[in-house]
PQR file of N, CA, C, O and H, with PARSE charges and radii, in Angstrom:
ATOM      1  N   UNK A   1     141.598  62.785-164.980 -0.4000 1.5000
ATOM      2  CA  UNK A   1     141.799  61.846-166.047 -0.0000 2.0000
ATOM      3  C   UNK A   1     143.275  61.517-166.215  0.5500 1.7000
ATOM      4  O   UNK A   1     143.642  60.392-166.556 -0.5500 1.4000
ATOM      5  N   UNK A   2     144.111  62.512-165.972 -0.4000 1.5000
ATOM      6  CA  UNK A   2     145.552  62.273-166.044 -0.0000 2.0000
ATOM      7  C   UNK A   2     145.944  61.180-165.054  0.5500 1.7000
ATOM      8  O   UNK A   2     146.742  60.300-165.375 -0.5500 1.4000
ATOM      9  H   UNK A   2     143.813  63.425-165.695  0.4000 1.0000
ATOM     10  N   UNK A   3     145.381  61.241-163.853 -0.4000 1.5000
ATOM     11  CA  UNK A   3     145.709  60.259-162.816 -0.0000 2.0000
ATOM     12  C   UNK A   3     145.234  58.865-163.216  0.5500 1.7000
ATOM     13  O   UNK A   3     145.905  57.873-162.932 -0.5500 1.4000
ATOM     14  H   UNK A   3     144.733  61.956-163.592  0.4000 1.0000
ATOM     15  N   UNK A   4     144.082  58.790-163.872 -0.4000 1.5000
ATOM     16  CA  UNK A   4     143.554  57.504-164.322 -0.0000 2.0000
ATOM     17  C   UNK A   4     144.480  56.870-165.349  0.5500 1.7000
ATOM     18  O   UNK A   4     144.824  55.694-165.232 -0.5500 1.4000
ATOM     19  H   UNK A   4     143.537  59.596-164.103  0.4000 1.0000
ATOM     20  N   UNK A   5     144.881  57.631-166.345 -0.4000 1.5000
ATOM     21  CA  UNK A   5     145.771  57.117-167.391 -0.0000 2.0000
ATOM     22  C   UNK A   5     147.116  56.717-166.793  0.5500 1.7000
ATOM     23  O   UNK A   5     147.676  55.682-167.154 -0.5500 1.4000
ATOM     24  H   UNK A   5     144.601  58.586-166.440  0.4000 1.0000
ATOM     25  N   UNK A   6     147.630  57.529-165.887 -0.4000 1.5000
ATOM     26  CA  UNK A   6     148.914  57.232-165.249 -0.0000 2.0000
ATOM     27  C   UNK A   6     148.827  55.958-164.424  0.5500 1.7000
ATOM     28  O   UNK A   6     149.747  55.141-164.458 -0.5500 1.4000
ATOM     29  H   UNK A   6     147.176  58.369-165.593  0.4000 1.0000
ATOM     30  N   UNK A   7     147.745  55.771-163.687 -0.4000 1.5000
ATOM     31  CA  UNK A   7     147.542  54.574-162.875 -0.0000 2.0000
ATOM     32  C   UNK A   7     147.549  53.316-163.744  0.5500 1.7000
ATOM     33  O   UNK A   7     148.226  52.340-163.423 -0.5500 1.4000
ATOM     34  H   UNK A   7     146.997  56.434-163.659  0.4000 1.0000
ATOM     35  N   UNK A   8     146.799  53.342-164.835 -0.4000 1.5000
ATOM     36  CA  UNK A   8     146.715  52.185-165.729 -0.0000 2.0000
ATOM     37  C   UNK A   8     148.064  51.904-166.373  0.5500 1.7000
ATOM     38  O   UNK A   8     148.499  50.753-166.421 -0.5500 1.4000
ATOM     39  H   UNK A   8     146.249  54.135-165.095  0.4000 1.0000
ATOM     40  N   UNK A   9     148.730  52.941-166.868 -0.4000 1.5000
ATOM     41  CA  UNK A   9     150.008  52.776-167.560 -0.0000 2.0000
ATOM     42  C   UNK A   9     151.078  52.202-166.640  0.5500 1.7000
ATOM     43  O   UNK A   9     151.851  51.334-167.047 -0.5500 1.4000
ATOM     44  H   UNK A   9     148.376  53.875-166.828  0.4000 1.0000
ATOM     45  N   UNK A  10     151.123  52.682-165.405 -0.4000 1.5000
ATOM     46  CA  UNK A  10     152.141  52.192-164.467 -0.0000 2.0000
ATOM     47  C   UNK A  10     151.914  50.728-164.118  0.5500 1.7000
ATOM     48  O   UNK A  10     152.873  49.999-163.863 -0.5500 1.4000
ATOM     49  H   UNK A  10     150.495  53.387-165.074  0.4000 1.0000
ATOM     50  N   UNK A  11     150.659  50.287-164.103 -0.4000 1.5000
ATOM     51  CA  UNK A  11     150.369  48.885-163.799 -0.0000 2.0000
ATOM     52  C   UNK A  11     150.745  47.970-164.959  0.5500 1.7000
ATOM     53  O   UNK A  11     151.042  46.795-164.744 -0.5500 1.4000
ATOM     54  H   UNK A  11     149.880  50.879-164.310  0.4000 1.0000
ATOM     55  N   UNK A  12     150.737  48.488-166.176 -0.4000 1.5000
ATOM     56  CA  UNK A  12     151.066  47.693-167.357 -0.0000 2.0000
ATOM     57  C   UNK A  12     152.571  47.611-167.626  0.5500 1.7000
ATOM     58  O   UNK A  12     153.043  46.643-168.221 -0.5500 1.4000
ATOM     59  H   UNK A  12     150.496  49.442-166.350  0.4000 1.0000
ATOM     60  N   UNK A  13     153.311  48.610-167.194 -0.4000 1.5000
ATOM     61  CA  UNK A  13     154.719  48.762-167.570 -0.0000 2.0000
ATOM     62  C   UNK A  13     155.663  47.895-166.739  0.5500 1.7000
ATOM     63  O   UNK A  13     155.413  47.619-165.565 -0.5500 1.4000
ATOM     64  H   UNK A  13     152.927  49.397-166.710  0.4000 1.0000
ATOM     65  N   UNK A  14     156.751  47.476-167.381 -0.4000 1.5000
ATOM     66  CA  UNK A  14     157.845  46.809-166.675 -0.0000 2.0000
ATOM     67  C   UNK A  14     158.704  47.830-165.944  0.5500 1.7000
ATOM     68  O   UNK A  14     159.327  47.514-164.930 -0.5500 1.4000
ATOM     69  H   UNK A  14     156.953  47.701-168.334  0.4000 1.0000
ATOM     70  N   UNK A  15     158.736  49.048-166.457 -0.4000 1.5000
ATOM     71  CA  UNK A  15     159.513  50.141-165.870 -0.0000 2.0000
ATOM     72  C   UNK A  15     158.568  51.294-165.521  0.5500 1.7000
ATOM     73  O   UNK A  15     158.562  52.314-166.210 -0.5500 1.4000
ATOM     74  H   UNK A  15     158.230  49.305-167.281  0.4000 1.0000
ATOM     75  N   UNK A  16     157.770  51.144-164.461 -0.4000 1.5000
ATOM     76  CA  UNK A  16     156.775  52.178-164.145 -0.0000 2.0000
ATOM     77  C   UNK A  16     157.381  53.527-163.769  0.5500 1.7000
ATOM     78  O   UNK A  16     156.709  54.554-163.868 -0.5500 1.4000
ATOM     79  H   UNK A  16     157.774  50.315-163.901  0.4000 1.0000
ATOM     80  N   UNK A  17     158.630  53.536-163.342 -0.4000 1.5000
ATOM     81  CA  UNK A  17     159.265  54.800-162.972 -0.0000 2.0000
ATOM     82  C   UNK A  17     159.530  55.676-164.191  0.5500 1.7000
ATOM     83  O   UNK A  17     159.762  56.876-164.043 -0.5500 1.4000
ATOM     84  H   UNK A  17     159.176  52.702-163.262  0.4000 1.0000
ATOM     85  N   UNK A  18     159.501  55.101-165.391 -0.4000 1.5000
ATOM     86  CA  UNK A  18     159.756  55.868-166.614 -0.0000 2.0000
ATOM     87  C   UNK A  18     158.478  56.347-167.298  0.5500 1.7000
ATOM     88  O   UNK A  18     158.535  56.956-168.366 -0.5500 1.4000
ATOM     89  H   UNK A  18     159.313  54.126-165.511  0.4000 1.0000
ATOM     90  N   UNK A  19     157.347  56.077-166.698 -0.4000 1.5000
ATOM     91  CA  UNK A  19     156.078  56.537-167.257 -0.0000 2.0000
ATOM     92  C   UNK A  19     155.916  58.024-166.951  0.5500 1.7000
ATOM     93  O   UNK A  19     156.061  58.453-165.807 -0.5500 1.4000
ATOM     94  H   UNK A  19     157.301  55.582-165.830  0.4000 1.0000
ATOM     95  N   UNK A  20     155.615  58.798-167.982 -0.4000 1.5000
ATOM     96  CA  UNK A  20     155.361  60.227-167.819 -0.0000 2.0000
ATOM     97  C   UNK A  20     154.037  60.557-168.491  0.5500 1.7000
ATOM     98  O   UNK A  20     153.822  60.241-169.661 -0.5500 1.4000
ATOM     99  H   UNK A  20     155.497  58.450-168.912  0.4000 1.0000
ATOM    100  N   UNK A  21     153.167  61.189-167.743 -0.4000 1.5000
ATOM    101  CA  UNK A  21     151.864  61.577-168.275 -0.0000 2.0000
ATOM    102  C   UNK A  21     151.722  63.084-168.101  0.5500 1.7000
ATOM    103  O   UNK A  21     151.810  63.603-166.988 -0.5500 1.4000
ATOM    104  H   UNK A  21     153.342  61.445-166.793  0.4000 1.0000
ATOM    105  N   UNK A  22     151.504  63.770-169.201 -0.4000 1.5000
ATOM    106  CA  UNK A  22     151.289  65.214-169.162 -0.0000 2.0000
ATOM    107  C   UNK A  22     149.975  65.511-169.867  0.5500 1.7000
ATOM    108  O   UNK A  22     149.463  64.695-170.634 -0.5500 1.4000
ATOM    109  H   UNK A  22     151.432  63.348-170.105  0.4000 1.0000
ATOM    110  N   UNK A  23     149.449  66.681-169.596 -0.4000 1.5000
ATOM    111  CA  UNK A  23     148.204  67.057-170.254 -0.0000 2.0000
ATOM    112  C   UNK A  23     148.275  68.495-170.726  0.5500 1.7000
ATOM    113  O   UNK A  23     148.937  69.341-170.125 -0.5500 1.4000
ATOM    114  H   UNK A  23     149.865  67.343-168.973  0.4000 1.0000
ATOM    115  N   UNK A  24     147.583  68.743-171.803 -0.4000 1.5000
ATOM    116  CA  UNK A  24     147.472  70.097-172.344 -0.0000 2.0000
ATOM    117  C   UNK A  24     146.050  70.251-172.874  0.5500 1.7000
ATOM    118  O   UNK A  24     145.368  69.273-173.179 -0.5500 1.4000
ATOM    119  H   UNK A  24     147.045  68.056-172.292  0.4000 1.0000
ATOM    120  N   UNK A  25     145.629  71.497-172.974 -0.4000 1.5000
ATOM    121  CA  UNK A  25     144.267  71.744-173.447 -0.0000 2.0000
ATOM    122  C   UNK A  25     144.293  72.793-174.532  0.5500 1.7000
ATOM    123  O   UNK A  25     144.924  73.841-174.393 -0.5500 1.4000
ATOM    124  H   UNK A  25     146.183  72.292-172.726  0.4000 1.0000
ATOM    125  N   UNK A  26     143.596  72.496-175.617 -0.4000 1.5000
ATOM    126  CA  UNK A  26     143.448  73.472-176.685 -0.0000 2.0000
ATOM    127  C   UNK A  26     142.099  73.251-177.357  0.5500 1.7000
ATOM    128  O   UNK A  26     141.682  72.117-177.591 -0.5500 1.4000
ATOM    129  H   UNK A  26     143.083  71.645-175.730  0.4000 1.0000
ATOM    130  N   UNK A  27     141.435  74.343-177.656 -0.4000 1.5000
ATOM    131  CA  UNK A  27     140.139  74.328-178.332 -0.0000 2.0000
ATOM    132  C   UNK A  27     139.116  73.463-177.597  0.5500 1.7000
ATOM    133  O   UNK A  27     138.280  72.818-178.230 -0.5500 1.4000
ATOM    134  H   UNK A  27     141.773  75.264-177.466  0.4000 1.0000
ATOM    135  N   UNK A  28     139.179  73.448-176.276 -0.4000 1.5000
ATOM    136  CA  UNK A  28     138.207  72.716-175.476 -0.0000 2.0000
ATOM    137  C   UNK A  28     138.439  71.225-175.372  0.5500 1.7000
ATOM    138  O   UNK A  28     137.612  70.513-174.802 -0.5500 1.4000
ATOM    139  H   UNK A  28     139.858  73.973-175.763  0.4000 1.0000
ATOM    140  N   UNK A  29     139.551  70.733-175.912 -0.4000 1.5000
ATOM    141  CA  UNK A  29     139.862  69.297-175.859 -0.0000 2.0000
ATOM    142  C   UNK A  29     141.097  69.100-174.994  0.5500 1.7000
ATOM    143  O   UNK A  29     142.145  69.695-175.243 -0.5500 1.4000
ATOM    144  H   UNK A  29     140.223  71.311-176.375  0.4000 1.0000
ATOM    145  N   UNK A  30     140.963  68.267-173.989 -0.4000 1.5000
ATOM    146  CA  UNK A  30     142.081  67.921-173.112 -0.0000 2.0000
ATOM    147  C   UNK A  30     142.866  66.795-173.777  0.5500 1.7000
ATOM    148  O   UNK A  30     142.309  65.739-174.075 -0.5500 1.4000
ATOM    149  H   UNK A  30     140.112  67.783-173.787  0.4000 1.0000
ATOM    150  N   UNK A  31     144.161  67.018-174.010 -0.4000 1.5000
ATOM    151  CA  UNK A  31     145.014  66.007-174.615 -0.0000 2.0000
ATOM    152  C   UNK A  31     145.960  65.470-173.553  0.5500 1.7000
ATOM    153  O   UNK A  31     146.676  66.234-172.905 -0.5500 1.4000
ATOM    154  H   UNK A  31     144.614  67.876-173.768  0.4000 1.0000
ATOM    155  N   UNK A  32     145.959  64.157-173.377 -0.4000 1.5000
ATOM    156  CA  UNK A  32     146.834  63.498-172.413 -0.0000 2.0000
ATOM    157  C   UNK A  32     147.935  62.810-173.202  0.5500 1.7000
ATOM    158  O   UNK A  32     147.666  61.976-174.067 -0.5500 1.4000
ATOM    159  H   UNK A  32     145.378  63.537-173.903  0.4000 1.0000
ATOM    160  N   UNK A  33     149.188  63.169-172.892 -0.4000 1.5000
ATOM    161  CA  UNK A  33     150.354  62.596-173.570 -0.0000 2.0000
ATOM    162  C   UNK A  33     150.969  61.549-172.650  0.5500 1.7000
ATOM    163  O   UNK A  33     151.303  61.837-171.501 -0.5500 1.4000
ATOM    164  H   UNK A  33     149.406  63.846-172.189  0.4000 1.0000
ATOM    165  N   UNK A  34     151.114  60.343-173.163 -0.4000 1.5000
ATOM    166  CA  UNK A  34     151.661  59.229-172.402 -0.0000 2.0000
ATOM    167  C   UNK A  34     153.021  58.868-172.983  0.5500 1.7000
ATOM    168  O   UNK A  34     153.134  58.506-174.154 -0.5500 1.4000
ATOM    169  H   UNK A  34     150.843  60.109-174.097  0.4000 1.0000
ATOM    170  N   UNK A  35     154.053  58.972-172.145 -0.4000 1.5000
ATOM    171  CA  UNK A  35     155.402  58.592-172.566 -0.0000 2.0000
ATOM    172  C   UNK A  35     155.846  57.406-171.725  0.5500 1.7000
ATOM    173  O   UNK A  35     155.659  57.380-170.508 -0.5500 1.4000
ATOM    174  H   UNK A  35     153.961  59.266-171.193  0.4000 1.0000
ATOM    175  N   UNK A  36     156.441  56.418-172.399 -0.4000 1.5000
ATOM    176  CA  UNK A  36     156.885  55.206-171.718 -0.0000 2.0000
ATOM    177  C   UNK A  36     158.249  54.810-172.259  0.5500 1.7000
ATOM    178  O   UNK A  36     158.684  55.293-173.305 -0.5500 1.4000
ATOM    179  H   UNK A  36     156.593  56.439-173.387  0.4000 1.0000
ATOM    180  N   UNK A  37     158.916  53.924-171.530 -0.4000 1.5000
ATOM    181  CA  UNK A  37     160.193  53.387-171.995 -0.0000 2.0000
ATOM    182  C   UNK A  37     159.954  52.657-173.318  0.5500 1.7000
ATOM    183  O   UNK A  37     158.863  52.145-173.570 -0.5500 1.4000
ATOM    184  H   UNK A  37     158.563  53.531-170.681  0.4000 1.0000
ATOM    185  N   UNK A  38     160.972  52.620-174.140 -0.4000 1.5000
ATOM    186  CA  UNK A  38     160.848  52.021-175.474 -0.0000 2.0000
ATOM    187  C   UNK A  38     160.311  50.589-175.414  0.5500 1.7000
ATOM    188  O   UNK A  38     159.476  50.206-176.232 -0.5500 1.4000
ATOM    189  H   UNK A  38     161.858  53.036-173.935  0.4000 1.0000
ATOM    190  N   UNK A  39     160.784  49.806-174.454 -0.4000 1.5000
ATOM    191  CA  UNK A  39     160.333  48.411-174.367 -0.0000 2.0000
ATOM    192  C   UNK A  39     158.924  48.282-173.791  0.5500 1.7000
ATOM    193  O   UNK A  39     158.330  47.207-173.876 -0.5500 1.4000
ATOM    194  H   UNK A  39     161.463  50.117-173.789  0.4000 1.0000
ATOM    195  N   UNK A  40     158.379  49.343-173.209 -0.4000 1.5000
ATOM    196  CA  UNK A  40     157.019  49.312-172.671 -0.0000 2.0000
ATOM    197  C   UNK A  40     155.977  49.854-173.645  0.5500 1.7000
ATOM    198  O   UNK A  40     154.779  49.684-173.419 -0.5500 1.4000
ATOM    199  H   UNK A  40     158.862  50.216-173.140  0.4000 1.0000
ATOM    200  N   UNK A  41     156.406  50.495-174.710 -0.4000 1.5000
ATOM    201  CA  UNK A  41     155.451  51.076-175.651 -0.0000 2.0000
ATOM    202  C   UNK A  41     154.544  50.018-176.262  0.5500 1.7000
ATOM    203  O   UNK A  41     153.358  50.263-176.484 -0.5500 1.4000
ATOM    204  H   UNK A  41     157.379  50.633-174.893  0.4000 1.0000
ATOM    205  N   UNK A  42     155.094  48.859-176.529 -0.4000 1.5000
ATOM    206  CA  UNK A  42     154.293  47.764-177.077 -0.0000 2.0000
ATOM    207  C   UNK A  42     153.203  47.324-176.117  0.5500 1.7000
ATOM    208  O   UNK A  42     152.099  46.980-176.538 -0.5500 1.4000
ATOM    209  H   UNK A  42     156.058  48.661-176.349  0.4000 1.0000
ATOM    210  N   UNK A  43     153.512  47.334-174.828 -0.4000 1.5000
ATOM    211  CA  UNK A  43     152.509  46.980-173.821 -0.0000 2.0000
ATOM    212  C   UNK A  43     151.410  48.031-173.755  0.5500 1.7000
ATOM    213  O   UNK A  43     150.245  47.696-173.540 -0.5500 1.4000
ATOM    214  H   UNK A  43     154.410  47.614-174.486  0.4000 1.0000
ATOM    215  N   UNK A  44     151.765  49.290-173.937 -0.4000 1.5000
ATOM    216  CA  UNK A  44     150.775  50.364-173.880 -0.0000 2.0000
ATOM    217  C   UNK A  44     149.838  50.318-175.086  0.5500 1.7000
ATOM    218  O   UNK A  44     148.659  50.654-174.976 -0.5500 1.4000
ATOM    219  H   UNK A  44     152.711  49.563-174.112  0.4000 1.0000
ATOM    220  N   UNK A  45     150.362  49.906-176.222 -0.4000 1.5000
ATOM    221  CA  UNK A  45     149.563  49.871-177.442 -0.0000 2.0000
ATOM    222  C   UNK A  45     148.798  48.548-177.549  0.5500 1.7000
ATOM    223  O   UNK A  45     147.610  48.548-177.874 -0.5500 1.4000
ATOM    224  H   UNK A  45     151.320  49.633-176.311  0.4000 1.0000
ATOM    225  N   UNK A  46     149.458  47.437-177.282 -0.4000 1.5000
ATOM    226  CA  UNK A  46     148.802  46.137-177.342 -0.0000 2.0000
ATOM    227  C   UNK A  46     148.662  45.627-178.765  0.5500 1.7000
ATOM    228  O   UNK A  46     148.923  46.346-179.730 -0.5500 1.4000
ATOM    229  H   UNK A  46     150.422  47.437-177.018  0.4000 1.0000
ATOM    230  N   UNK A  47     148.249  44.386-178.875 -0.4000 1.5000
ATOM    231  CA  UNK A  47     148.049  43.792-180.200 -0.0000 2.0000
ATOM    232  C   UNK A  47     146.891  44.488-180.887  0.5500 1.7000
ATOM    233  O   UNK A  47     145.797  44.613-180.337 -0.5500 1.4000
ATOM    234  H   UNK A  47     148.037  43.803-178.091  0.4000 1.0000
ATOM    235  N   UNK A  48     147.160  44.938-182.101 -0.4000 1.5000
ATOM    236  CA  UNK A  48     146.187  45.654-182.923 -0.0000 2.0000
ATOM    237  C   UNK A  48     145.624  46.888-182.219  0.5500 1.7000
ATOM    238  O   UNK A  48     144.533  47.353-182.548 -0.5500 1.4000
ATOM    239  H   UNK A  48     148.049  44.838-182.548  0.4000 1.0000
ATOM    240  N   UNK A  49     146.384  47.424-181.235 -0.4000 1.5000
ATOM    241  CA  UNK A  49     145.977  48.643-180.554 -0.0000 2.0000
ATOM    242  C   UNK A  49     144.867  48.469-179.539  0.5500 1.7000
ATOM    243  O   UNK A  49     144.229  49.444-179.143 -0.5500 1.4000
ATOM    244  H   UNK A  49     147.271  47.046-180.967  0.4000 1.0000
ATOM    245  N   UNK A  50     144.631  47.245-179.117 -0.4000 1.5000
ATOM    246  CA  UNK A  50     143.507  46.978-178.218 -0.0000 2.0000
ATOM    247  C   UNK A  50     143.686  47.618-176.843  0.5500 1.7000
ATOM    248  O   UNK A  50     142.711  48.095-176.261 -0.5500 1.4000
ATOM    249  H   UNK A  50     145.150  46.453-179.439  0.4000 1.0000
ATOM    250  N   UNK A  51     144.898  47.639-176.317 -0.4000 1.5000
ATOM    251  CA  UNK A  51     145.128  48.196-174.982 -0.0000 2.0000
ATOM    252  C   UNK A  51     144.944  49.708-174.995  0.5500 1.7000
ATOM    253  O   UNK A  51     144.256  50.249-174.129 -0.5500 1.4000
ATOM    254  H   UNK A  51     145.690  47.252-176.789  0.4000 1.0000
ATOM    255  N   UNK A  52     145.539  50.396-175.951 -0.4000 1.5000
ATOM    256  CA  UNK A  52     145.395  51.850-175.999 -0.0000 2.0000
ATOM    257  C   UNK A  52     143.951  52.244-176.293  0.5500 1.7000
ATOM    258  O   UNK A  52     143.481  53.279-175.820 -0.5500 1.4000
ATOM    259  H   UNK A  52     146.097  49.957-176.655  0.4000 1.0000
ATOM    260  N   UNK A  53     143.247  51.425-177.069 -0.4000 1.5000
ATOM    261  CA  UNK A  53     141.825  51.698-177.316 -0.0000 2.0000
ATOM    262  C   UNK A  53     141.035  51.586-176.019  0.5500 1.7000
ATOM    263  O   UNK A  53     140.121  52.376-175.778 -0.5500 1.4000
ATOM    264  H   UNK A  53     143.629  50.584-177.453  0.4000 1.0000
ATOM    265  N   UNK A  54     141.379  50.614-175.185 -0.4000 1.5000
ATOM    266  CA  UNK A  54     140.691  50.460-173.896 -0.0000 2.0000
ATOM    267  C   UNK A  54     141.008  51.629-172.967  0.5500 1.7000
ATOM    268  O   UNK A  54     140.120  52.131-172.277 -0.5500 1.4000
ATOM    269  H   UNK A  54     142.121  49.972-175.381  0.4000 1.0000
ATOM    270  N   UNK A  55     142.265  52.064-172.945 -0.4000 1.5000
ATOM    271  CA  UNK A  55     142.650  53.213-172.121 -0.0000 2.0000
ATOM    272  C   UNK A  55     141.901  54.455-172.586  0.5500 1.7000
ATOM    273  O   UNK A  55     141.405  55.231-171.769 -0.5500 1.4000
ATOM    274  H   UNK A  55     142.986  51.656-173.505  0.4000 1.0000
ATOM    275  N   UNK A  56     141.820  54.640-173.903 -0.4000 1.5000
ATOM    276  CA  UNK A  56     141.097  55.790-174.448 -0.0000 2.0000
ATOM    277  C   UNK A  56     139.617  55.725-174.095  0.5500 1.7000
ATOM    278  O   UNK A  56     139.009  56.747-173.777 -0.5500 1.4000
ATOM    279  H   UNK A  56     142.223  54.009-174.567  0.4000 1.0000
ATOM    280  N   UNK A  57     139.032  54.528-174.149 -0.4000 1.5000
ATOM    281  CA  UNK A  57     137.613  54.378-173.818 -0.0000 2.0000
ATOM    282  C   UNK A  57     137.351  54.753-172.358  0.5500 1.7000
ATOM    283  O   UNK A  57     136.367  55.428-172.056 -0.5500 1.4000
ATOM    284  H   UNK A  57     139.526  53.697-174.407  0.4000 1.0000
ATOM    285  N   UNK A  58     138.230  54.318-171.456 -0.4000 1.5000
ATOM    286  CA  UNK A  58     138.077  54.674-170.044 -0.0000 2.0000
ATOM    287  C   UNK A  58     138.220  56.172-169.834  0.5500 1.7000
ATOM    288  O   UNK A  58     137.482  56.766-169.047 -0.5500 1.4000
ATOM    289  H   UNK A  58     139.029  53.770-171.702  0.4000 1.0000
ATOM    290  N   UNK A  59     139.166  56.784-170.536 -0.4000 1.5000
ATOM    291  CA  UNK A  59     139.356  58.230-170.421 -0.0000 2.0000
ATOM    292  C   UNK A  59     138.142  58.979-170.956  0.5500 1.7000
ATOM    293  O   UNK A  59     137.740  59.997-170.392 -0.5500 1.4000
ATOM    294  H   UNK A  59     139.764  56.302-171.175  0.4000 1.0000
ATOM    295  N   UNK A  60     137.554  58.478-172.046 -0.4000 1.5000
ATOM    296  CA  UNK A  60     136.366  59.117-172.611 -0.0000 2.0000
ATOM    297  C   UNK A  60     135.186  59.039-171.645  0.5500 1.7000
ATOM    298  O   UNK A  60     134.422  59.996-171.520 -0.5500 1.4000
ATOM    299  H   UNK A  60     137.880  57.651-172.504  0.4000 1.0000
ATOM    300  N   UNK A  61     135.035  57.911-170.966 -0.4000 1.5000
ATOM    301  CA  UNK A  61     133.950  57.765-169.992 -0.0000 2.0000
ATOM    302  C   UNK A  61     134.149  58.731-168.833  0.5500 1.7000
ATOM    303  O   UNK A  61     133.205  59.393-168.401 -0.5500 1.4000
ATOM    304  H   UNK A  61     135.656  57.133-171.067  0.4000 1.0000
ATOM    305  N   UNK A  62     135.384  58.811-168.327 -0.4000 1.5000
ATOM    306  CA  UNK A  62     135.670  59.733-167.227 -0.0000 2.0000
ATOM    307  C   UNK A  62     135.445  61.178-167.661  0.5500 1.7000
ATOM    308  O   UNK A  62     134.940  61.987-166.882 -0.5500 1.4000
ATOM    309  H   UNK A  62     136.151  58.273-168.677  0.4000 1.0000
ATOM    310  N   UNK A  63     135.811  61.505-168.887 -0.4000 1.5000
ATOM    311  CA  UNK A  63     135.634  62.866-169.392 -0.0000 2.0000
ATOM    312  C   UNK A  63     134.161  63.182-169.600  0.5500 1.7000
ATOM    313  O   UNK A  63     133.728  64.305-169.339 -0.5500 1.4000
ATOM    314  H   UNK A  63     136.221  60.848-169.520  0.4000 1.0000
ATOM    315  N   UNK A  64     133.398  62.227-170.058 -0.4000 1.5000
ATOM    316  CA  UNK A  64     131.974  62.452-170.303 -0.0000 2.0000
ATOM    317  C   UNK A  64     131.238  62.774-169.008  0.5500 1.7000
ATOM    318  O   UNK A  64     130.286  63.555-169.006 -0.5500 1.4000
ATOM    319  H   UNK A  64     133.750  61.315-170.270  0.4000 1.0000
ATOM    320  N   UNK A  65     131.680  62.172-167.909 -0.4000 1.5000
ATOM    321  CA  UNK A  65     131.052  62.452-166.616 -0.0000 2.0000
ATOM    322  C   UNK A  65     131.214  63.914-166.225  0.5500 1.7000
ATOM    323  O   UNK A  65     130.337  64.492-165.583 -0.5500 1.4000
ATOM    324  H   UNK A  65     132.453  61.537-167.910  0.4000 1.0000
ATOM    325  N   UNK A  66     132.343  64.512-166.614 -0.4000 1.5000
ATOM    326  CA  UNK A  66     132.580  65.909-166.268 -0.0000 2.0000
ATOM    327  C   UNK A  66     132.245  66.858-167.426  0.5500 1.7000
ATOM    328  O   UNK A  66     132.492  68.061-167.338 -0.5500 1.4000
ATOM    329  H   UNK A  66     133.055  64.043-167.136  0.4000 1.0000
ATOM    330  N   UNK A  67     131.685  66.315-168.503 -0.4000 1.5000
ATOM    331  CA  UNK A  67     131.269  67.150-169.626 -0.0000 2.0000
ATOM    332  C   UNK A  67     132.410  67.686-170.463  0.5500 1.7000
ATOM    333  O   UNK A  67     132.298  68.767-171.041 -0.5500 1.4000
ATOM    334  H   UNK A  67     131.485  65.338-168.574  0.4000 1.0000
ATOM    335  N   UNK A  68     133.497  66.955-170.538 -0.4000 1.5000
ATOM    336  CA  UNK A  68     134.672  67.401-171.300 -0.0000 2.0000
ATOM    337  C   UNK A  68     134.969  66.415-172.421  0.5500 1.7000
ATOM    338  O   UNK A  68     134.399  65.326-172.481 -0.5500 1.4000
ATOM    339  H   UNK A  68     133.588  66.077-170.068  0.4000 1.0000
ATOM    340  N   UNK A  69     135.874  66.821-173.309 -0.4000 1.5000
ATOM    341  CA  UNK A  69     136.361  65.931-174.367 -0.0000 2.0000
ATOM    342  C   UNK A  69     137.830  65.655-174.075  0.5500 1.7000
ATOM    343  O   UNK A  69     138.559  66.540-173.627 -0.5500 1.4000
ATOM    344  H   UNK A  69     136.337  67.707-173.261  0.4000 1.0000
ATOM    345  N   UNK A  70     138.252  64.438-174.327 -0.4000 1.5000
ATOM    346  CA  UNK A  70     139.629  64.057-174.032 -0.0000 2.0000
ATOM    347  C   UNK A  70     140.208  63.246-175.189  0.5500 1.7000
ATOM    348  O   UNK A  70     139.492  62.572-175.929 -0.5500 1.4000
ATOM    349  H   UNK A  70     137.660  63.719-174.691  0.4000 1.0000
ATOM    350  N   UNK A  71     141.497  63.335-175.313 -0.4000 1.5000
ATOM    351  CA  UNK A  71     142.240  62.608-176.333 -0.0000 2.0000
ATOM    352  C   UNK A  71     143.487  62.053-175.665  0.5500 1.7000
ATOM    353  O   UNK A  71     144.128  62.760-174.887 -0.5500 1.4000
ATOM    354  H   UNK A  71     142.079  63.883-174.712  0.4000 1.0000
ATOM    355  N   UNK A  72     143.850  60.800-175.949 -0.4000 1.5000
ATOM    356  CA  UNK A  72     145.032  60.178-175.348 -0.0000 2.0000
ATOM    357  C   UNK A  72     146.005  59.826-176.472  0.5500 1.7000
ATOM    358  O   UNK A  72     145.652  59.123-177.419 -0.5500 1.4000
ATOM    359  H   UNK A  72     143.330  60.226-176.581  0.4000 1.0000
ATOM    360  N   UNK A  73     147.228  60.325-176.352 -0.4000 1.5000
ATOM    361  CA  UNK A  73     148.286  60.053-177.339 -0.0000 2.0000
ATOM    362  C   UNK A  73     149.445  59.340-176.671  0.5500 1.7000
ATOM    363  O   UNK A  73     149.800  59.648-175.534 -0.5500 1.4000
ATOM    364  H   UNK A  73     147.515  60.896-175.583  0.4000 1.0000
ATOM    365  N   UNK A  74     150.039  58.378-177.382 -0.4000 1.5000
ATOM    366  CA  UNK A  74     151.252  57.719-176.913 -0.0000 2.0000
ATOM    367  C   UNK A  74     152.421  58.350-177.658  0.5500 1.7000
ATOM    368  O   UNK A  74     152.486  58.291-178.886 -0.5500 1.4000
ATOM    369  H   UNK A  74     149.751  58.128-178.306  0.4000 1.0000
ATOM    370  N   UNK A  75     153.341  58.952-176.917 -0.4000 1.5000
ATOM    371  CA  UNK A  75     154.496  59.611-177.535 -0.0000 2.0000
ATOM    372  C   UNK A  75     155.704  58.702-177.488  0.5500 1.7000
ATOM    373  O   UNK A  75     156.777  59.077-177.960 -0.5500 1.4000
ATOM    374  H   UNK A  75     153.289  59.000-175.919  0.4000 1.0000
TER
END
């Protein structure tokens, strides 16, 4: 799932080399942290949060296939 989020984020960003995706797990929930350049954060979130909601939906589908729970945060 980390690779999926990283792939999508790098395609959206003007500065893909500054995209950093890390993951941590606690209490059975995998949390994916997405860090981007300041000028790319707006692209990651989108108008009214539509882009990040779509990224989260894709991550949830991928996680459901493997029977896990996932959360995506933009830092």
